[in-house]
C-alpha positions as CSV (number, residue, x, y, z in Angstrom):
1,X,-6.2,-10.5,5.8
2,X,-3.5,-11.4,3.2
3,X,-4.0,-10.3,-0.4
4,X,-2.5,-11.5,-3.7
5,X,-1.9,-8.4,-5.7
6,X,-1.4,-8.7,-9.4
7,X,-0.1,-5.8,-11.3
8,X,-2.4,-4.9,-14.3
9,X,0.2,-5.2,-17.1
10,X,0.8,-8.8,-16.0
11,X,-2.7,-9.8,-17.1
12,X,-2.2,-8.5,-20.7
13,X,-0.5,-10.4,-23.5
14,X,2.0,-12.1,-23.6
15,X,0.3,-13.5,-20.5
16,X,-1.8,-16.5,-21.4
17,X,-5.3,-15.7,-20.2
18,X,-5.9,-19.4,-19.5
19,X,-2.9,-19.6,-17.3
20,X,-3.9,-16.4,-15.5
21,X,-7.3,-17.9,-14.8
22,X,-5.7,-21.2,-13.7
23,X,-3.5,-19.2,-11.3
24,X,-6.4,-17.3,-9.8
25,X,-8.6,-20.4,-9.6
26,X,-6.1,-22.4,-7.6
27,X,-5.2,-19.5,-5.3
28,X,-8.9,-18.9,-4.6
29,X,-9.7,-22.5,-3.9
30,X,-6.5,-24.1,-2.5
31,X,-4.5,-21.3,-0.8
32,X,-6.3,-20.5,2.4
33,X,-3.7,-18.1,3.5
34,X,-4.7,-15.8,0.7
35,X,-8.0,-14.0,1.4
36,X,-8.4,-11.8,-1.7
37,X,-7.0,-11.5,-5.3
38,X,-6.6,-7.9,-6.2
39,X,-5.6,-6.1,-9.4
40,X,-3.3,-3.2,-8.9
41,X,-3.8,-0.5,-11.6
42,X,-4.1,3.2,-12.2
43,X,-7.7,4.1,-11.7
44,X,-8.1,5.3,-15.3
45,X,-7.3,1.7,-16.5
46,X,-9.8,-0.1,-14.3
47,X,-12.6,-0.2,-16.9
48,X,-10.3,-1.5,-19.7
49,X,-8.7,-4.2,-17.5
50,X,-12.1,-5.3,-16.2
51,X,-13.5,-5.5,-19.7
52,X,-10.5,-7.5,-20.9
53,X,-10.7,-10.0,-18.1
54,X,-14.5,-10.3,-18.3
55,X,-14.4,-10.9,-22.0
56,X,-12.2,-14.0,-21.5
57,X,-14.0,-15.2,-18.3
58,X,-11.0,-14.4,-16.2
59,X,-12.5,-12.1,-13.6
60,X,-14.3,-14.8,-11.6
61,X,-11.8,-14.8,-8.7
62,X,-10.8,-11.2,-8.6
63,X,-12.0,-9.3,-5.6
64,X,-11.2,-5.7,-6.3
65,X,-8.9,-3.1,-7.9
66,X,-6.5,-0.9,-6.0
67,X,-4.3,2.0,-7.1
68,X,-0.5,1.7,-6.7
69,X,-0.5,4.8,-4.4
70,X,-2.8,2.9,-2.0
71,X,0.3,0.8,-1.0
72,X,-2.0,-2.2,-0.3
73,X,-0.3,-4.9,1.7
74,X,0.1,-8.4,0.4
75,X,2.0,-10.7,-1.8
76,X,2.6,-9.1,-5.2
77,X,3.1,-10.5,-8.7
78,X,4.8,-7.8,-10.7
79,X,7.6,-7.2,-13.1
80,X,8.9,-4.5,-10.9
81,X,9.7,-4.5,-7.2
82,X,7.4,-2.1,-5.3
83,X,6.9,-3.6,-1.8
84,X,8.0,-6.8,-0.3
85,X,7.1,-9.6,-0.8
86,X,7.1,-9.6,-4.6
87,X,7.1,-12.6,-7.1
88,X,9.0,-11.1,-10.0
89,X,7.5,-12.2,-13.4
90,X,7.0,-10.4,-16.7
91,X,4.0,-12.5,-17.7
92,X,2.1,-15.7,-16.8
93,X,2.2,-18.7,-19.2
94,X,2.3,-22.5,-19.2
95,X,6.1,-22.4,-18.5
96,X,5.9,-20.5,-15.3
97,X,2.4,-20.8,-13.8
98,X,3.3,-23.8,-11.6
99,X,6.4,-22.0,-10.2
100,X,4.3,-19.0,-9.5
101,X,1.8,-21.2,-7.6
102,X,4.7,-22.7,-5.6
103,X,6.0,-19.2,-4.8
104,X,2.5,-18.2,-3.6
105,X,2.2,-21.3,-1.4
106,X,5.5,-20.5,0.3
107,X,4.7,-16.9,1.1
């Protein structure tokens, strides 16, 4: 099972919620090598991240939450290197969503 793990602060502004949803949509439907899209967050932030994503209809393709200390294996999108492989980005917007999708397709 291969996961796409997105760090929680990547989903917050300045990330475009529409581009975040586009990313998770295409990964869910077109990238068969990715089984689950997971948000990595401290447990105390799960509710606020869930509410934020749900408010904008961006939780449709999210499978679960994990804590950073769980060291879940998979491809990460994060602004800090934690475990390989990591796609380093500070936010997701219309300028980088396609390059992120390409990076996911190659991993």
